[in-house]
N, C-alpha and C positions, 0 to 999 in steps of 0.2 A: 639358909639353904642355898647354897648358888644354884645359878641355873646351868645346861651343858650346851653350849654352843659348838653343834661339829661343822667344819667346813671341809666340802671336798672339791678339790681343784684337779681339774684334768689337762695341766702344763705338762707340758713331754720331754723340754729340754731341761737346763741349769745350770743357769734361772730360766726362770719362763716370767714371763709378763702375764701371765694367769697367775700365779703363785704371789708377783707382786700387787695385781688388783684382790686379792684373795686376804692377805695382808691388812691391806688398807680398810677394809670391808669390815674386817672382824677387830681389828682396831677402834673403827668407831662404832663399831656393835657395844663392846666394852664400855668405852665410854659413854653411850648413852643409858645402857644399862645401870653404870657406876651412879651418874646422874640423877636415878632414881632412888639411890640407896641402897642396892641389891649387889650380888656380885653375881661373876661368871666365869666358867671353867670351859676354854678354848680346847678342840680337840682339832686337830687338821690329819685327813684323806687324802695323800699322795696317791694319786690313780697311775703314775707312772710307776711306782712298786708294783702295782698290783696287776699288771697288764699280763705276764702269764697264768695269774690265780684266775683270773675274768677266760682267758682263751679255754682252761681247765673245764671252767664251770659253763662254757658255752656248748663244749663239746662230748661232756660226761655228765653234765646235772649233776656233778657232785662239787659243791663248792670244796676249799682247801680250809684248812685252821684259819689263815692268815683273811679269806675271804668271808668266814664266820666271823670273825672278829670283829671287822668293819660294818659287817651288818649288824652285828649284836650295838656296837658304837651309836651308830646313825639311828635305828628306833630308839634307843634309848635316850636320843638328843631331846631339849626343849625348843629348840632352833637350830636351823639350817641354812650356809651358805653353801650355793651350787655353782660355781663359775667352771667355765671351759673355752677352750680355744675354739674359733669358726674353722671349720675345714667346708667347702663346695656349699660353704651358705646356710649351715647347718652348724650342731655341736658333734662334738669328734667323736667317728667310731668308738674310744675307748669310756669316754663318759657315757656313752650311751647303753654300753654293755654294763657299765657298773652298775644303772638305774634298771635294766633289765634283770640283774641277779640279787635286785632287794624281793621281798615280800612285801605282797600288794598292798599289805595295811603298814609297810613301815614308816612311811609317811604320813596317816593319815592324820589329818588337821594340824600337821606340824607348821609352825612360822617360818617361812622360806623366804629368805633375797634368793630372787638369781639372777647372774650378773655373766657378761662374755666379753673375749677381746679378740680382736682381728687387725690387719695392718693398713686395712680402710673402715670410714666409717660406711659404706656402701651395704654390707655386712647387718646394721644395726637392728635391721625387722627379724634379726634371728632370736631376739627375744621374743615376739610376739606370736612369729611365726609357727616357733620351733620349740622354745622351752615353756611358754606358760601349757600349752596344750598337753606337755609331759608331764608335768606336775600337775597340774588340774585331773589327768587320769589317775595319777597316784593321791591325789586328795590330799594334797598339803593347800597352803593357805598361804599364795604367793602374795607379799606385799606388795601396794599398786606401783610403786618405782621400782624398776628395771633400770641395772647398772651395763653400760657398753662402755666399753674403752677403747677407738683404734688410736695407733701410734702415736698421734699428733695429740692425743688426749693426753697423755701423762707428760707432757710439755706444760702443763697448767692453764691451756687457753680454753677459751666459752668453743661449746660446741654448738652442734646445730638448732637442739631448743634452746639456746639461749644462755644456760646454764653452763659451769666447768663440772668437771667430773668430781672433783671436791663436793661439790655442793650435792650433787647427786648423790652422793657417797655418805654424806652426813642425812639427808632425807629419807633414805630405805635404811640408814642405821635407828633411825627417828620409829620410823613403820615396825622392822620387827621387833628393838625393844621394848614397844610399846604390850603388842602381843605378847608376846614372852611374859613381860611382868605380870600382864593382865590374867595368864594363861594359869595365875598358882595365886596372885592376891584376891583374886575375885571372892565373894560368899557365893558359896553353893545356892542357885537358884535365881542369881541375881545376875551372874555374868556368863553368858552362854560358853558351853563347850564347843571346839572345835571337831571334838571324834567322837562316837556312839561307841566306841570298844577302845578295849586297849592294843596299841601300836604291837605288830609282829615284827620281828628278825627274820622269820621264815627256816630259822635252825631248829625249833622242833615241831617236831608233828606229832598231833594230839595221838594219844594210844601207844605212842612208839618211843623207847627209850633208846639213845644214842649210849652206844658200844662207848669203852674206854680211847680215849683219843676220836672220836670217831664223831660224824653227824646225826641225826636223827633221821636223815633223809638215805644215808651211807646202812644203817641198820635198815630202814624201812626194804633197801634195794635188796640186802642181806637176806631177809627174810623170803623174799622171791625165790630165790637163787638156789636156796637150802632143799 
C-alpha cells in the first residue's frame, strides 16, 4: 500500500520560490521513502487556487465544495509538507486561513515538515516563532529539521548553520520518511502511535447528514433556519 503525502504550498506568484521549495522537498521525501522499500503518492494543494474559497469560509463559515475536498485530502494523508512565503515576519495570511479552516483533529499525529521562503535570512526565525506553535496547536508531529530558504539559498550556497539548503532538505526528508513508514510498519503494541483518535476533515457533523451537493454543516444550518 502506498503512503499518501500531501503538500500544502502558499506561494502567490506563478512560478513561485515557495512552490519550487515544495517540489524539492517532496522529491526528497519520495526518494527517502522509496529507499525504505515503500511507495508514495504525492498530492499538492495550491492555496492561491483556494483564495476565494477561503474568503467565503471565513465570512460565511460554510466551506465551498473545493475547500471541502481539500480538507478531506489533507486529513486522509500519511504525511504533510507545509510551505509558506514569509510576510511581515510570519506565515502569509492565506496560509493561516487554510489551517484555520481545517478541523482541529485534521492533523492529529500527522508527521509534518514545515518550511518557509523569504528574500532575506532575517526571517528564518519564522519556523520556530510562528510555524511550530501553529502545528503544535493542531497536534501535528513536526520533524526536528525545519527548512528555511532565503533567495541566496537557491544558489546552492552554505547557510548560517554551516549546511546548504540541499542538505537540510535531505535531513528533513529522512526524518519525515522514517515517521511515515514506521506509522504503518510497526507491530501494534510495540510502536507508539501519534494519534489517540481518527483524524477528522471537519466535513461530517455527527448526527447530521449532508444534503445533495452540500456539506453537513450547511445541512445543520438549514435545519435551524426551518
